[in-house]
C-alpha positions as CSV (number, residue, x, y, z in Angstrom):
1,M,-0.1,0.1,0.0
2,S,1.3,3.8,-1.2
3,S,2.0,6.0,1.6
4,R,-1.4,7.9,-0.4
5,E,-3.3,4.8,0.2
6,A,-1.9,4.3,4.1
7,V,-3.3,8.1,4.7
8,L,-7.0,7.5,2.5
9,E,-7.8,4.8,5.1
10,V,-7.0,6.1,7.9
11,L,-9.2,9.5,6.9
12,K,-12.0,6.7,5.8
13,R,-11.9,5.8,9.4
14,L,-13.3,9.4,10.3
15,N,-17.0,9.8,10.2
16,D,-18.8,13.1,8.3
17,P,-21.3,14.6,11.5
18,V,-23.5,15.8,9.2
19,S,-23.8,13.4,6.5
20,G,-22.9,10.3,8.5
21,Q,-20.5,9.4,5.4
22,D,-16.6,9.0,6.0
23,I,-14.8,12.2,5.2
24,V,-13.6,11.0,2.2
25,A,-17.1,10.0,0.8
26,A,-18.7,13.1,2.1
27,G,-16.3,15.0,-0.1
28,V,-15.0,16.9,2.8
29,V,-11.2,16.8,2.2
30,R,-9.9,18.5,-0.4
31,A,-6.2,19.7,-1.6
32,L,-4.4,15.8,-0.1
33,N,-0.8,15.8,-1.2
34,V,1.2,13.4,0.5
35,E,4.9,13.5,-0.3
36,G,7.7,12.4,1.9
37,G,7.1,11.8,5.2
38,S,4.5,15.2,5.0
39,V,0.9,14.8,5.0
40,R,-1.2,18.1,3.5
41,F,-5.0,18.9,3.4
42,V,-7.9,20.9,3.9
43,M,-11.1,19.5,5.5
44,E,-13.9,22.0,3.4
45,I,-16.9,22.7,5.0
46,D,-19.7,25.1,6.2
47,G,-18.3,28.0,8.5
48,K,-20.8,27.6,10.9
49,Q,-20.3,23.9,11.4
50,S,-16.5,24.6,12.5
51,A,-17.1,23.8,15.9
52,A,-18.2,20.1,14.8
53,Y,-15.5,19.5,12.9
54,E,-12.5,20.6,14.3
55,P,-12.5,17.4,17.3
56,I,-12.5,15.4,13.5
57,R,-9.9,17.5,12.0
58,A,-7.5,17.0,15.4
59,E,-8.3,13.3,15.4
60,A,-7.1,13.0,11.6
61,E,-3.9,14.7,12.1
62,A,-3.5,12.3,15.4
63,Q,-3.8,9.1,13.2
64,L,-2.1,9.9,10.3
65,K,1.0,11.0,12.5
66,A,0.9,7.4,14.3
67,L,1.7,5.9,10.6
68,N,4.9,4.6,9.9
69,G,6.7,7.2,7.8
70,I,4.8,10.4,8.5
71,D,6.8,12.7,9.9
72,T,4.2,16.1,9.6
73,V,0.8,16.2,8.6
74,S,-1.1,19.7,8.1
75,A,-5.0,19.9,8.4
76,M,-6.5,22.8,7.6
77,L,-10.4,23.5,8.0
78,T,-11.6,26.0,5.8
79,A,-14.6,28.6,5.8
80,H,-17.1,27.9,3.0
81,S,-20.3,28.9,3.3
82,D,-20.8,25.9,0.3
83,K,-18.5,23.8,-2.1
84,A,-18.4,25.9,-4.9
85,P,-14.9,26.9,-6.5
86,P,-13.6,30.0,-5.9
87,D,-15.3,32.9,-8.0
88,L,-13.3,33.3,-11.4
89,K,-15.2,35.9,-12.8
90,P,-13.3,39.3,-13.8
91,A,-12.3,41.8,-10.5
92,R,-14.4,44.8,-11.0
93,K,-11.9,47.4,-9.7
94,A,-9.3,49.1,-11.5
95,A,-6.1,46.7,-12.3
96,P,-2.9,48.5,-11.7
97,Q,-1.1,49.8,-15.3
98,G,1.5,48.3,-16.9
99,P,3.2,45.0,-16.2
100,Q,3.2,44.1,-12.8
101,P,5.0,41.2,-10.9
102,V,3.8,38.2,-8.9
103,A,3.9,38.0,-5.4
104,G,7.0,35.4,-4.3
105,V,7.8,34.6,-8.2
106,D,11.2,35.4,-9.0
107,R,10.8,35.2,-13.2
108,I,7.9,33.7,-15.3
109,I,8.8,31.9,-18.5
110,A,5.8,31.2,-21.0
111,V,5.5,28.3,-23.3
112,A,3.9,28.4,-26.5
113,S,3.4,27.5,-29.9
114,G,1.6,28.7,-33.3
115,K,-0.9,25.7,-33.5
116,G,-2.2,23.2,-31.5
117,G,-1.2,19.7,-31.7
118,V,2.9,20.3,-31.7
119,G,3.1,18.9,-28.0
120,K,3.4,22.8,-25.7
121,S,1.7,21.2,-23.3
122,T,4.2,18.0,-22.9
123,V,6.8,20.3,-22.8
124,A,5.8,22.8,-20.3
125,A,5.3,19.7,-17.8
126,N,8.5,18.0,-18.5
127,L,10.2,21.5,-18.6
128,A,8.6,22.2,-15.4
129,A,9.9,18.9,-13.3
130,A,12.9,18.5,-14.8
131,L,13.5,22.2,-13.3
132,A,12.3,21.1,-10.0
133,A,14.4,18.0,-10.4
134,Q,17.3,20.5,-10.6
135,G,16.1,21.7,-6.8
136,R,14.4,24.8,-8.3
137,K,11.5,26.0,-7.0
138,V,8.9,25.8,-9.9
139,G,5.2,26.6,-10.2
140,L,3.5,25.3,-13.4
141,L,0.3,27.8,-14.6
142,D,-2.0,25.9,-17.1
143,A,-3.1,29.1,-19.0
144,D,-5.1,26.8,-21.7
145,V,-8.3,27.9,-19.8
146,Y,-10.6,26.1,-23.0
147,G,-8.6,23.0,-23.0
148,P,-6.7,22.4,-19.8
149,S,-4.3,19.2,-20.1
150,Q,-2.0,19.5,-17.1
151,P,-4.0,17.8,-14.3
152,R,-3.3,14.6,-16.4
153,M,0.1,15.1,-17.3
154,L,1.3,15.7,-13.7
155,G,-1.3,13.4,-12.4
156,V,-3.1,15.8,-10.0
157,S,-6.8,15.4,-9.4
158,G,-9.1,17.1,-6.4
159,R,-10.6,20.9,-6.3
160,P,-8.1,23.6,-4.9
161,A,-9.3,24.8,-1.6
162,S,-9.6,28.1,-0.6
163,P,-9.7,29.5,3.3
164,D,-11.3,32.8,2.9
165,G,-12.8,32.7,-0.1
166,K,-10.3,34.9,-1.9
167,T,-6.8,33.0,-1.5
168,I,-6.4,30.3,-3.7
169,L,-4.1,26.9,-2.9
170,P,-2.6,25.4,-5.4
171,L,-2.0,21.5,-6.0
172,R,1.5,20.1,-6.3
173,N,3.2,16.8,-7.5
174,H,6.4,15.8,-8.7
175,G,8.0,18.8,-7.1
176,V,6.1,21.2,-8.9
177,T,3.1,24.0,-7.9
178,V,0.2,23.3,-10.2
179,M,-2.7,25.5,-11.1
180,S,-5.6,24.6,-13.8
181,M,-8.7,25.7,-14.3
182,G,-9.3,21.7,-15.0
183,F,-9.4,21.8,-11.3
184,M,-12.2,23.7,-11.3
185,T,-14.4,22.0,-14.0
186,N,-15.2,18.0,-14.5
187,D,-13.0,16.0,-17.3
188,D,-16.1,16.5,-19.8
189,Q,-17.2,19.7,-18.6
190,A,-16.9,22.7,-21.3
191,V,-15.4,26.1,-20.1
192,V,-18.2,28.6,-22.5
193,W,-16.6,31.9,-21.8
194,R,-16.2,35.0,-23.6
195,G,-12.9,37.2,-23.7
196,P,-13.4,39.2,-20.8
197,M,-14.1,36.4,-18.1
198,L,-10.9,34.6,-19.6
199,M,-8.9,37.5,-19.0
200,G,-10.2,37.7,-15.5
201,A,-9.8,33.9,-14.7
202,L,-6.1,34.5,-16.2
203,Q,-5.4,37.4,-13.5
204,Q,-6.8,35.7,-10.8
205,M,-5.1,32.5,-11.5
206,M,-1.8,34.8,-11.7
207,N,-3.1,36.8,-8.3
208,Q,-4.9,35.2,-6.1
209,V,-3.2,31.8,-6.3
210,Q,-1.3,31.0,-3.1
211,W,2.1,30.3,-5.3
212,G,4.3,30.8,-2.1
213,K,8.1,31.4,-3.0
214,L,9.2,30.3,-6.3
215,D,12.2,30.6,-8.6
216,V,10.3,30.0,-11.6
217,L,6.7,30.1,-12.9
218,I,5.9,27.9,-16.3
219,V,3.0,29.0,-18.0
220,D,1.3,27.2,-20.5
221,L,-0.2,29.0,-23.0
222,P,-3.1,28.3,-25.5
223,P,-1.8,27.5,-29.0
224,G,-2.2,31.0,-31.0
225,T,-2.3,34.9,-30.1
226,G,-5.3,35.5,-28.5
227,D,-6.9,37.2,-25.1
228,V,-4.9,34.9,-22.7
229,Q,-1.4,35.6,-24.8
230,L,-2.0,39.4,-24.7
231,T,-3.3,39.4,-21.2
232,L,-0.4,37.7,-19.9
233,S,2.3,39.7,-21.9
234,Q,0.5,43.2,-21.0
235,K,-0.3,42.7,-17.1
236,F,2.8,40.9,-16.2
237,Q,6.5,41.1,-16.0
238,L,7.0,37.8,-18.4
239,D,10.9,37.4,-18.3
240,G,10.9,35.1,-21.6
241,A,8.8,33.1,-23.9
242,V,10.1,29.4,-25.4
243,I,7.8,28.7,-28.9
244,V,7.5,24.8,-29.6
245,S,6.7,23.6,-33.1
246,T,6.9,20.7,-35.0
247,P,9.7,20.9,-38.3
248,Q,6.3,20.7,-40.3
249,D,6.0,23.9,-42.3
250,V,2.1,24.6,-41.8
251,A,3.6,24.4,-38.3
252,L,6.5,26.7,-38.6
253,L,4.2,29.4,-40.3
254,D,2.0,29.7,-37.2
255,A,4.9,29.3,-34.9
256,R,6.5,32.8,-37.1
257,K,3.2,34.8,-36.1
258,G,3.5,33.8,-32.3
259,I,7.1,35.0,-32.4
260,D,6.0,37.7,-33.9
261,M,3.8,38.7,-31.3
262,F,6.2,38.5,-28.8
263,R,8.4,40.8,-30.3
264,Q,5.1,43.0,-30.7
265,M,5.1,42.5,-26.8
266,K,8.4,43.1,-25.8
267,T,8.6,39.6,-24.8
268,P,12.3,38.4,-24.8
269,L,12.4,35.0,-27.1
270,L,14.4,32.4,-24.8
271,G,14.6,29.7,-27.8
272,M,12.9,27.4,-29.5
273,I,12.4,23.6,-29.2
274,E,11.9,21.7,-32.5
275,N,9.3,18.7,-31.1
276,M,8.8,15.4,-32.7
277,S,11.7,15.8,-33.9
278,T,12.5,12.4,-35.7
279,H,11.2,9.2,-34.8
280,I,13.2,5.7,-34.6
281,C,11.3,2.2,-34.9
282,S,11.6,0.2,-32.0
283,N,11.8,-3.0,-34.3
284,C,14.4,-2.2,-36.8
285,G,16.1,1.3,-35.4
286,H,15.3,3.0,-38.7
287,E,15.1,6.6,-38.1
288,E,12.6,8.5,-40.1
289,H,11.4,12.1,-40.1
290,V,7.8,12.0,-39.8
291,F,7.3,15.8,-39.8
292,G,10.5,17.0,-42.0
293,H,14.0,18.2,-40.2
294,G,15.7,20.9,-39.5
295,G,12.9,24.0,-39.8
296,V,13.2,25.1,-36.3
297,A,17.0,25.0,-36.3
298,A,17.2,26.6,-39.7
299,E,14.1,29.4,-37.9
300,A,16.0,29.8,-34.5
301,E,19.2,30.5,-36.7
302,K,17.5,33.0,-38.7
303,L,16.2,34.5,-35.3
304,G,19.5,34.6,-33.4
305,V,18.2,32.6,-30.6
306,P,19.0,29.3,-29.2
307,L,17.7,25.8,-30.7
308,L,16.8,24.6,-27.0
309,A,16.4,20.8,-27.9
310,E,15.3,18.5,-31.0
311,V,12.8,16.3,-28.9
312,P,12.3,12.7,-30.4
313,L,8.7,11.4,-31.3
314,H,8.7,8.6,-28.7
315,L,5.5,6.1,-27.8
316,D,7.3,6.5,-24.2
317,I,6.3,10.2,-23.7
318,R,3.0,9.9,-24.7
319,L,2.7,7.1,-22.6
320,A,3.9,9.0,-19.8
321,G,1.9,12.3,-19.8
322,D,-1.2,10.4,-19.9
323,G,-0.1,8.3,-16.9
324,G,0.5,11.5,-15.1
325,A,4.3,11.3,-14.5
326,P,6.2,13.2,-17.3
327,I,9.2,11.3,-18.6
328,V,11.7,13.2,-16.7
329,V,10.1,11.8,-13.8
330,S,9.4,8.1,-15.3
331,K,12.2,7.4,-16.9
332,P,15.0,10.0,-16.1
333,D,17.7,8.4,-17.5
334,S,16.2,7.8,-21.0
335,P,17.3,9.3,-24.2
336,Q,13.7,10.8,-24.8
337,A,13.9,12.3,-21.1
338,A,17.4,13.9,-22.0
339,A,15.7,16.0,-24.7
340,F,13.8,18.0,-22.1
341,Q,16.7,18.4,-19.4
342,K,18.6,19.6,-22.2
343,V,16.2,22.8,-22.0
344,A,15.9,23.2,-18.5
345,K,19.8,23.1,-18.4
346,A,20.4,25.6,-21.2
347,L,17.6,27.8,-19.3
348,L,19.4,27.6,-16.2
349,D,22.7,27.8,-17.4
350,A,21.7,31.5,-19.2
351,G,19.8,32.6,-15.8
352,H,16.3,32.4,-17.1
353,A,15.3,29.9,-14.4
């Protein structure tokens, strides 16, 4: 039994005083994080019932501390009047003019692409995990509101808590602090929003999430050059952008538009990544450039920016992402992981992360 399973078994022995179910089945336990010998979670309750739940909270801490391998336990009661997620509608008060820093965050790097399907989210997840493995304090904001994929790729589930209805507590896995609209919706639920709501949600996820002290915040942008990209560039102090593209001519056409947008917004371009660069047959070893080869390298040279890596098209990368443990975590010594580790090292060596 894993540490997480052992923790859940203990929590399932405690009854919810309102519903009579165990506190896990009742949905009281939120944002459970088990990492090493540390356990953190919140108990999301009706604020009027805090007196009834305090003995349960204390008992949960006591029983969990008695488990082998558990050193510290932090259980916190929230004060929600209901179990709805934090309100992500645009704030009404006037926002500060000009790009602003995010409290506690040293650097912000956007991972972008001109079109969808080029593996940008896979790159963002692996880059965040690779930087965390290098000892950096890393956050990852999944800003692709309409198609969030980081909860699946980083193996994180649950709904972030909000102790005061304003501050949002992010989730964490593989050493990465994560926030995504995917935590606020069901897997098959569409987010049907116009631009103003989209921009408001992004600003709240940047400013109202309790990121803590981070060396770098990776922002996984949606494809294209729309509202999210403009809001991020105009409202927040971006330290740079990394462009992901396949070598295919059509992908490069769209990538150039993304590059031009960042140039217009005066955001430094830190480098380019050629994803799905080559495929090596697992049976015969034949190498084939399915989407062409060298197009991103040529574009990077033309722009005078580094080619950070050529990432192969490989089944293990896809399986790792679908399985919730990026390839740099599940197979850190593989050639596939080495490509992402190369990107992390290049950014570190250049002082960008």
